[in-house]
N, CA, C and O atoms as CSV, one atom per row, in Angstrom:
chain,resi,resn,atom,element,x,y,z
A,1,ASP,N,N,-30.869,95.838,37.314
A,1,ASP,CA,C,-30.290,95.092,37.491
A,1,ASP,C,C,-29.847,93.415,37.623
A,1,ASP,O,O,-29.487,92.752,38.596
A,2,LEU,N,N,-29.995,93.156,36.559
A,2,LEU,CA,C,-30.405,91.503,36.449
A,2,LEU,C,C,-29.243,90.577,37.039
A,2,LEU,O,O,-29.516,89.566,37.685
A,3,PRO,N,N,-27.865,90.999,36.768
A,3,PRO,CA,C,-26.599,90.232,37.066
A,3,PRO,C,C,-26.560,90.168,38.459
A,3,PRO,O,O,-26.542,89.096,39.063
A,4,ALA,N,N,-26.542,91.660,39.196
A,4,ALA,CA,C,-26.945,91.897,40.761
A,4,ALA,C,C,-27.992,90.867,41.302
A,4,ALA,O,O,-27.834,89.994,42.156
A,5,LEU,N,N,-29.113,91.205,40.571
A,5,LEU,CA,C,-30.081,89.911,41.298
A,5,LEU,C,C,-29.387,88.770,41.327
A,5,LEU,O,O,-29.177,88.440,42.495
A,6,ALA,N,N,-28.876,87.917,40.435
A,6,ALA,CA,C,-28.913,86.696,40.346
A,6,ALA,C,C,-27.691,86.212,41.151
A,6,ALA,O,O,-27.576,85.121,41.709
A,7,ALA,N,N,-26.957,87.042,41.117
A,7,ALA,CA,C,-25.915,86.893,42.239
A,7,ALA,C,C,-26.106,86.832,43.598
A,7,ALA,O,O,-25.549,86.086,44.403
A,8,SER,N,N,-26.832,87.569,43.765
A,8,SER,CA,C,-27.678,87.203,45.068
A,8,SER,C,C,-28.299,86.417,45.155
A,8,SER,O,O,-28.700,86.270,46.310
A,9,LEU,N,N,-28.746,85.549,44.297
A,9,LEU,CA,C,-29.561,84.357,44.919
A,9,LEU,C,C,-28.907,82.928,44.648
A,9,LEU,O,O,-29.532,81.869,44.592
A,10,GLU,N,N,-27.586,83.088,44.497
A,10,GLU,CA,C,-26.757,81.971,44.461
A,10,GLU,C,C,-26.648,81.006,45.157
A,10,GLU,O,O,-25.816,80.157,44.840
A,11,GLN,N,N,-27.524,80.818,46.425
A,11,GLN,CA,C,-27.880,79.725,47.264
A,11,GLN,C,C,-29.244,79.300,46.952
A,11,GLN,O,O,-29.583,78.171,47.306
A,12,TYR,N,N,-29.992,79.984,46.396
A,12,TYR,CA,C,-31.476,79.535,46.056
A,12,TYR,C,C,-31.865,78.463,44.870
A,12,TYR,O,O,-31.761,78.924,43.733
A,13,SER,N,N,-32.168,77.508,44.945
A,13,SER,CA,C,-32.728,76.498,44.414
A,13,SER,C,C,-33.806,76.985,42.941
A,13,SER,O,O,-34.268,78.121,42.835
A,14,GLY,N,N,-34.029,75.963,42.000
A,14,GLY,CA,C,-34.853,76.542,40.926
A,14,GLY,C,C,-36.106,77.060,41.623
A,14,GLY,O,O,-36.522,78.212,41.501
A,15,SER,N,N,-36.762,75.954,42.485
A,15,SER,CA,C,-38.118,76.067,42.970
A,15,SER,C,C,-38.130,77.575,44.027
A,15,SER,O,O,-39.121,78.283,44.203
A,16,ASP,N,N,-36.960,77.764,44.539
A,16,ASP,CA,C,-37.007,79.077,45.459
A,16,ASP,C,C,-36.692,80.156,44.359
A,16,ASP,O,O,-36.903,81.312,44.727
A,17,ILE,N,N,-36.387,80.048,43.522
A,17,ILE,CA,C,-36.320,81.299,42.812
A,17,ILE,C,C,-37.812,81.501,42.233
A,17,ILE,O,O,-38.407,82.539,42.522
A,18,ALA,N,N,-38.364,80.624,41.502
A,18,ALA,CA,C,-39.890,80.303,41.238
A,18,ALA,C,C,-40.778,80.918,42.115
A,18,ALA,O,O,-41.780,81.482,41.675
A,19,GLU,N,N,-40.470,80.865,43.574
A,19,GLU,CA,C,-41.268,81.105,44.404
A,19,GLU,C,C,-41.566,82.471,44.654
A,19,GLU,O,O,-42.650,82.972,44.955
A,20,LEU,N,N,-39.980,83.233,44.417
A,20,LEU,CA,C,-39.382,84.471,44.624
A,20,LEU,C,C,-40.296,85.368,43.177
A,20,LEU,O,O,-40.730,86.520,43.195
A,21,CYS,N,N,-40.347,84.514,42.214
A,21,CYS,CA,C,-40.839,85.318,41.217
A,21,CYS,C,C,-42.132,85.462,41.131
A,21,CYS,O,O,-42.722,86.362,40.535
A,22,ARG,N,N,-42.756,84.262,41.937
A,22,ARG,CA,C,-44.049,84.048,41.866
A,22,ARG,C,C,-44.798,85.355,43.001
A,22,ARG,O,O,-45.859,85.948,42.810
A,23,GLU,N,N,-43.880,85.512,44.122
A,23,GLU,CA,C,-44.766,86.631,45.203
A,23,GLU,C,C,-43.996,87.936,44.521
A,23,GLU,O,O,-44.550,88.952,44.941
A,24,ALA,N,N,-43.022,88.226,43.706
A,24,ALA,CA,C,-43.157,89.505,43.196
A,24,ALA,C,C,-44.261,89.915,42.419
A,24,ALA,O,O,-44.785,91.028,42.468
A,25,ALA,N,N,-44.634,88.850,41.611
A,25,ALA,CA,C,-45.831,88.832,40.417
A,25,ALA,C,C,-47.177,89.156,41.572
A,25,ALA,O,O,-48.100,89.939,41.350
A,26,VAL,N,N,-46.999,88.356,42.789
A,26,VAL,CA,C,-48.251,88.674,43.515
A,26,VAL,C,C,-48.540,90.022,43.819
A,26,VAL,O,O,-49.525,90.730,43.609
A,27,ARG,N,N,-47.346,90.227,44.413
A,27,ARG,CA,C,-47.081,91.887,44.880
A,27,ARG,C,C,-47.745,92.991,44.107
A,27,ARG,O,O,-48.462,93.853,44.617
A,28,VAL,N,N,-47.402,92.877,42.641
A,28,VAL,CA,C,-48.137,93.591,41.826
A,28,VAL,C,C,-49.204,93.604,41.904
A,28,VAL,O,O,-49.787,94.665,42.129
A,29,SER,N,N,-49.961,92.277,41.727
A,29,SER,CA,C,-51.236,91.976,41.576
A,29,SER,C,C,-52.266,92.729,42.689
A,29,SER,O,O,-53.392,93.178,42.477
A,30,ASN,N,N,-51.595,92.715,43.777
A,30,ASN,CA,C,-52.409,92.927,45.343
A,30,ASN,C,C,-52.341,94.580,45.114
A,30,ASN,O,O,-53.286,95.328,45.365
A,31,GLU,N,N,-51.084,94.999,44.606
A,31,GLU,CA,C,-50.976,96.772,44.476
A,31,GLU,C,C,-52.016,97.394,43.514
A,31,GLU,O,O,-52.313,98.585,43.427
A,32,ALA,N,N,-52.546,96.277,42.760
A,32,ALA,CA,C,-53.788,96.768,41.518
A,32,ALA,C,C,-54.548,96.463,41.999
A,32,ALA,O,O,-55.505,97.071,41.521
A,33,ALA,N,N,-55.027,95.523,43.120
A,33,ALA,CA,C,-56.049,95.416,43.736
A,33,ALA,C,C,-56.751,95.867,44.733
A,33,ALA,O,O,-57.974,95.992,44.803
A,34,LYS,N,N,-55.624,96.207,45.817
A,34,LYS,CA,C,-55.693,97.875,46.252
A,34,LYS,C,C,-56.364,98.780,46.143
A,34,LYS,O,O,-57.275,99.224,46.841
A,35,SER,N,N,-55.615,99.298,44.620
A,35,SER,CA,C,-56.300,100.419,43.885
A,35,SER,C,C,-57.456,100.484,43.337
A,35,SER,O,O,-58.046,101.555,43.198
A,36,LEU,N,N,-57.935,99.337,42.951
A,36,LEU,CA,C,-59.254,99.480,42.379
A,36,LEU,C,C,-59.996,99.491,43.741
A,36,LEU,O,O,-60.442,100.536,44.214
A,37,PHE,N,N,-60.100,98.383,44.303
A,37,PHE,CA,C,-60.697,98.444,45.868
A,37,PHE,C,C,-60.984,99.757,46.383
A,37,PHE,O,O,-62.099,100.142,46.733
A,38,SER,N,N,-59.876,100.447,46.410
A,38,SER,CA,C,-60.005,101.841,46.997
A,38,SER,C,C,-60.586,103.157,46.186
A,38,SER,O,O,-60.865,104.272,46.626
A,39,ALA,N,N,-60.669,102.629,44.839
A,39,ALA,CA,C,-61.730,103.338,43.892
A,39,ALA,C,C,-62.701,103.034,43.728
A,39,ALA,O,O,-63.256,103.387,42.688
A,40,GLY,N,N,-63.563,102.008,44.937
A,40,GLY,CA,C,-64.519,101.444,44.974
A,40,GLY,C,C,-65.029,100.780,43.495
A,40,GLY,O,O,-66.177,100.838,43.054
A,41,ALA,N,N,-64.125,100.281,42.999
A,41,ALA,CA,C,-64.233,99.115,41.936
A,41,ALA,C,C,-65.224,98.007,42.607
A,41,ALA,O,O,-65.231,98.053,43.837
A,42,THR,N,N,-66.073,97.006,42.004
A,42,THR,CA,C,-66.141,95.774,42.182
A,42,THR,C,C,-66.045,94.374,41.507
A,42,THR,O,O,-66.262,93.206,41.831
A,43,ALA,N,N,-65.478,95.274,40.062
A,43,ALA,CA,C,-64.864,94.324,39.188
A,43,ALA,C,C,-63.435,94.875,38.331
A,43,ALA,O,O,-63.042,96.023,38.538
A,44,VAL,N,N,-62.963,94.292,37.709
A,44,VAL,CA,C,-61.287,94.418,37.057
A,44,VAL,C,C,-62.062,95.127,35.539
A,44,VAL,O,O,-62.677,94.425,34.736
A,45,PRO,N,N,-61.830,96.924,35.355
A,45,PRO,CA,C,-62.283,96.732,34.040
A,45,PRO,C,C,-61.677,96.332,33.159
A,45,PRO,O,O,-60.450,96.304,33.064
A,46,GLY,N,N,-62.834,95.802,32.046
A,46,GLY,CA,C,-61.872,95.040,30.848
A,46,GLY,C,C,-60.437,96.091,30.287
A,46,GLY,O,O,-60.387,97.197,30.824
A,47,GLY,N,N,-59.756,95.885,29.654
A,47,GLY,CA,C,-58.532,96.247,29.202
A,47,GLY,C,C,-57.567,96.759,30.125
A,47,GLY,O,O,-56.559,97.344,29.728
A,48,THR,N,N,-57.904,96.510,31.747
A,48,THR,CA,C,-57.044,96.580,32.373
A,48,THR,C,C,-55.356,96.105,32.521
A,48,THR,O,O,-55.228,94.896,32.715
A,49,ALA,N,N,-54.680,96.520,32.487
A,49,ALA,CA,C,-52.815,95.512,32.442
A,49,ALA,C,C,-52.124,96.012,33.848
A,49,ALA,O,O,-51.975,97.119,34.366
A,50,LEU,N,N,-51.829,94.879,34.161
A,50,LEU,CA,C,-50.658,95.466,35.550
A,50,LEU,C,C,-49.663,95.792,34.815
A,50,LEU,O,O,-49.398,95.647,33.622
A,51,ARG,N,N,-49.150,96.250,35.692
A,51,ARG,CA,C,-47.754,97.346,35.418
A,51,ARG,C,C,-46.595,96.073,35.809
A,51,ARG,O,O,-46.764,95.093,36.535
A,52,PRO,N,N,-45.338,96.512,35.012
A,52,PRO,CA,C,-44.449,95.042,34.755
A,52,PRO,C,C,-44.091,95.148,36.288
A,52,PRO,O,O,-44.420,96.109,36.982
A,53,ILE,N,N,-43.357,94.022,36.756
A,53,ILE,CA,C,-42.805,93.659,37.724
A,53,ILE,C,C,-41.481,94.228,37.598
A,53,ILE,O,O,-40.772,94.044,36.608
A,54,GLY,N,N,-41.066,95.088,38.846
A,54,GLY,CA,C,-39.443,95.753,38.655
A,54,GLY,C,C,-38.667,95.379,39.922
A,54,GLY,O,O,-38.871,94.560,40.817
A,55,LYS,N,N,-37.597,96.373,39.648
A,55,LYS,CA,C,-36.639,95.882,41.293
A,55,LYS,C,C,-37.076,95.864,42.327
A,55,LYS,O,O,-36.878,94.924,43.096
A,56,ALA,N,N,-37.731,96.818,42.599
A,56,ALA,CA,C,-38.237,96.697,44.146
A,56,ALA,C,C,-39.715,95.839,44.350
A,56,ALA,O,O,-40.459,96.046,45.309
A,57,ASP,N,N,-39.965,94.957,43.398
A,57,ASP,CA,C,-40.995,93.959,43.705
A,57,ASP,C,C,-40.043,92.688,44.174
A,57,ASP,O,O,-40.259,91.923,45.114
A,58,PHE,N,N,-38.836,92.683,43.176
A,58,PHE,CA,C,-37.925,91.387,43.576
A,58,PHE,C,C,-37.413,91.645,45.125
A,58,PHE,O,O,-37.294,90.764,45.976
A,59,GLU,N,N,-37.141,93.026,45.297
A,59,GLU,CA,C,-36.464,93.353,46.347
A,59,GLU,C,C,-37.341,93.208,47.634
A,59,GLU,O,O,-36.786,92.833,48.667
A,60,ALA,N,N,-38.489,93.445,47.630
A,60,ALA,CA,C,-39.768,93.439,48.758
A,60,ALA,C,C,-40.107,91.341,48.786
A,60,ALA,O,O,-40.435,90.624,49.732
A,61,ALA,N,N,-39.887,91.065,47.616
A,61,ALA,CA,C,-40.007,89.242,47.668
A,61,ALA,C,C,-38.860,88.912,48.223
A,61,ALA,O,O,-39.079,88.097,49.119
A,62,ARG,N,N,-37.767,89.150,48.120
A,62,ARG,CA,C,-36.650,88.455,48.713
A,62,ARG,C,C,-36.566,88.807,49.997
A,62,ARG,O,O,-35.702,88.086,50.496
A,63,LYS,N,N,-37.082,89.656,50.931
A,63,LYS,CA,C,-36.804,89.738,52.085
A,63,LYS,C,C,-38.133,88.866,52.305
A,63,LYS,O,O,-38.555,89.091,53.439
A,64,ARG,N,N,-39.023,87.853,51.544
A,64,ARG,CA,C,-40.015,87.326,52.434
A,64,ARG,C,C,-39.735,85.623,52.170
A,64,ARG,O,O,-40.047,84.712,52.937
A,65,ILE,N,N,-38.978,85.501,50.701
A,65,ILE,CA,C,-39.096,84.177,50.367
A,65,ILE,C,C,-37.009,83.845,50.723
A,65,ILE,O,O,-36.295,84.648,50.122
A,66,ARG,N,N,-36.547,83.194,51.256
A,66,ARG,CA,C,-35.161,82.459,51.891
A,66,ARG,C,C,-35.194,81.389,50.896
A,66,ARG,O,O,-36.171,80.789,50.447
A,67,ALA,N,N,-33.453,81.205,50.529
A,67,ALA,CA,C,-33.089,80.068,50.189
A,67,ALA,C,C,-33.647,78.972,51.125
A,67,ALA,O,O,-33.925,79.244,52.293
A,68,SER,N,N,-33.840,77.508,50.521
A,68,SER,CA,C,-34.635,76.652,51.389
A,68,SER,C,C,-33.043,75.500,51.778
A,68,SER,O,O,-33.163,74.460,52.424
A,69,VAL,N,N,-32.346,75.755,51.494
A,69,VAL,CA,C,-31.143,75.166,52.273
A,69,VAL,C,C,-29.936,76.610,52.549
A,69,VAL,O,O,-29.457,77.469,51.809
A,70,ALA,N,N,-29.818,76.287,53.949
A,70,ALA,CA,C,-28.563,77.364,54.191
A,70,ALA,C,C,-27.190,76.700,53.396
A,70,ALA,O,O,-26.876,75.608,52.924
A,71,LYS,N,N,-26.524,78.172,53.564
A,71,LYS,CA,C,-24.976,77.854,52.812
A,71,LYS,C,C,-24.346,77.094,53.301
A,71,LYS,O,O,-23.834,76.167,52.673
A,72,ASP,N,N,-24.205,77.276,54.578
A,72,ASP,CA,C,-23.663,76.046,55.555
A,72,ASP,C,C,-23.979,74.788,56.020
A,72,ASP,O,O,-23.364,74.121,56.853
A,73,SER,N,N,-25.008,74.510,55.404
A,73,SER,CA,C,-25.618,72.943,56.005
A,73,SER,C,C,-24.539,72.065,55.222
A,73,SER,O,O,-23.702,72.439,54.401
A,74,PRO,N,N,-24.814,70.734,55.736
A,74,PRO,CA,C,-24.326,69.955,55.055
A,74,PRO,C,C,-24.960,69.186,53.787
A,74,PRO,O,O,-24.318,68.352,53.148
A,75,VAL,N,N,-26.257,69.545,53.497
A,75,VAL,CA,C,-26.928,69.065,52.289
A,75,VAL,C,C,-26.412,70.392,51.150
A,75,VAL,O,O,-26.693,70.142,49.978
A,76,SER,N,N,-25.923,71.321,51.319
A,76,SER,CA,C,-25.069,72.687,50.641
A,76,SER,C,C,-24.225,72.494,50.000
A,76,SER,O,O,-23.954,73.045,48.933
A,77,SER,N,N,-23.517,71.453,50.692
A,77,SER,CA,C,-21.509,71.171,50.550
A,77,SER,C,C,-22.216,69.801,49.845
A,77,SER,O,O,-21.499,69.662,48.854
A,78,ARG,N,N,-22.964,68.988,49.809
A,78,ARG,CA,C,-23.025,68.052,48.755
A,78,ARG,C,C,-23.262,68.278,47.692
A,78,ARG,O,O,-22.650,67.761,46.757
A,79,VAL,N,N,-24.465,69.331,47.522
A,79,VAL,CA,C,-24.990,69.626,46.410
A,79,VAL,C,C,-23.519,70.273,45.610
A,79,VAL,O,O,-23.201,69.809,44.516
A,80,GLN,N,N,-22.681,71.371,46.267
A,80,GLN,CA,C,-21.546,71.667,45.031
A,80,GLN,C,C,-20.500,70.803,45.103
A,80,GLN,O,O,-19.505,71.186,44.488
A,81,GLU,N,N,-20.386,69.465,45.814
A,81,GLU,CA,C,-19.551,68.742,45.597
A,81,GLU,C,C,-19.822,68.077,44.099
A,81,GLU,O,O,-18.995,67.912,43.203
A,82,TRP,N,N,-21.063,67.785,44.104
A,82,TRP,CA,C,-21.963,67.149,43.042
A,82,TRP,C,C,-22.124,67.923,41.561
A,82,TRP,O,O,-22.238,67.493,40.413
A,83,ASN,N,N,-22.071,69.501,42.237
A,83,ASN,CA,C,-21.752,70.265,41.090
A,83,ASN,C,C,-20.575,70.482,40.665
A,83,ASN,O,O,-20.590,70.987,39.542
A,84,ALA,N,N,-19.410,70.290,41.149
A,84,ALA,CA,C,-18.060,70.590,40.700
A,84,ALA,C,C,-17.691,69.320,39.888
A,84,ALA,O,O,-16.979,69.348,38.884
A,85,LYS,N,N,-18.332,68.031,40.505
A,85,LYS,CA,C,-18.017,67.158,39.788
A,85,LYS,C,C,-18.815,66.775,38.455
A,85,LYS,O,O,-18.327,65.997,37.636
A,86,TYR,N,N,-20.074,67.369,38.284
A,86,TYR,CA,C,-21.044,66.525,37.456
A,86,TYR,C,C,-21.635,68.131,36.356
A,86,TYR,O,O,-21.932,68.318,35.176
A,87,GLY,N,N,-21.557,68.883,37.482
A,87,GLY,CA,C,-22.509,70.150,36.798
A,87,GLY,C,C,-21.872,70.714,35.698
A,87,GLY,O,O,-20.930,70.134,35.158
A,88,GLU,N,N,-22.418,72.107,35.197
A,88,GLU,CA,C,-21.729,72.405,33.662
A,88,GLU,C,C,-20.320,73.005,33.417
A,88,GLU,O,O,-19.778,73.268,32.343
A,89,SER,N,N,-19.873,73.152,34.662
A,89,SER,CA,C,-18.609,73.656,34.541
A,89,SER,C,C,-17.376,72.693,35.156
A,89,SER,O,O,-16.151,72.815,35.160
A,90,GLY,N,N,-18.476,71.480,35.775
A,90,GLY,CA,C,-17.471,70.535,36.521
A,90,GLY,C,C,-16.487,69.684,35.843
A,90,GLY,O,O,-16.679,69.613,34.629
A,91,SER,N,N,-15.679,69.147,36.204
A,91,SER,CA,C,-14.713,68.600,35.457
A,91,SER,C,C,-15.486,67.278,34.732
A,91,SER,O,O,-14.894,66.651,33.853
A,92,GLY,N,N,-16.326,67.047,34.998
A,92,GLY,CA,C,-17.493,65.774,34.214
A,92,GLY,C,C,-18.191,66.601,33.409
A,92,GLY,O,O,-19.284,66.151,33.065
A,93,ALA,N,N,-17.900,67.689,32.993
A,93,ALA,CA,C,-18.833,68.390,31.935
A,93,ALA,C,C,-18.066,67.993,30.339
A,93,ALA,O,O,-16.939,67.591,30.051
A,94,PRO,N,N,-18.754,68.182,29.874
A,94,PRO,CA,C,-18.508,67.942,27.853
A,94,PRO,C,C,-17.930,69.046,28.075
A,94,PRO,O,O,-18.110,69.912,28.931
A,95,THR,N,N,-16.663,68.859,26.572
A,95,THR,CA,C,-15.973,69.733,26.441
A,95,THR,C,C,-16.760,70.697,25.277
A,95,THR,O,O,-16.477,71.892,25.196
A,96,LYS,N,N,-17.482,70.252,24.639
A,96,LYS,CA,C,-18.551,70.393,23.969
A,96,LYS,C,C,-19.638,71.028,23.951
A,96,LYS,O,O,-20.276,70.417,23.093
A,97,PRO,N,N,-20.674,72.346,24.551
A,97,PRO,CA,C,-21.587,72.217,24.680
A,97,PRO,C,C,-23.035,71.336,23.571
A,97,PRO,O,O,-23.136,71.228,22.349
A,98,TRP,N,N,-23.792,70.937,24.522
A,98,TRP,CA,C,-24.586,70.226,23.844
A,98,TRP,C,C,-26.363,71.155,24.024
A,98,TRP,O,O,-26.729,72.063,24.771
A,99,GLY,N,N,-26.791,70.679,23.375
A,99,GLY,CA,C,-28.369,71.212,22.883
A,99,GLY,C,C,-29.013,71.222,22.244
A,99,GLY,O,O,-28.463,70.703,21.273
A,100,MET,N,N,-30.290,71.550,21.896
A,100,MET,CA,C,-30.530,72.193,20.813
A,100,MET,C,C,-30.317,72.776,19.466
A,100,MET,O,O,-30.839,72.400,18.416
A,101,TYR,N,N,-29.552,73.657,19.627
A,101,TYR,CA,C,-29.318,74.413,19.088
A,101,TYR,C,C,-27.323,74.440,18.639
A,101,TYR,O,O,-26.698,75.242,17.945
A,102,SER,N,N,-26.846,73.194,19.406
A,102,SER,CA,C,-25.656,73.350,19.141
A,102,SER,C,C,-24.794,72.163,18.549
A,102,SER,O,O,-23.603,72.335,18.289
């Protein structure tokens, strides 16, 4: 449920979200390593693939990774003011979308 995950990360910076994704990926790789180790493997067999990152991985990562700026901090209010004025949907936003394909 990506929309719900995105809504729950509203206060997260891009860097915070990157760290959350890294944490979810590490969780999957650690799980695979523990499984191999418990089976007595000394190396990863060729062709071994990791399972896809799932909702539970993101939920576990979210318990460990918090937003770097608190919602009620002065920095957060300054960022929100800037976004309202200059951000994608702010009053300073261009009326026509711009980008590579527009």
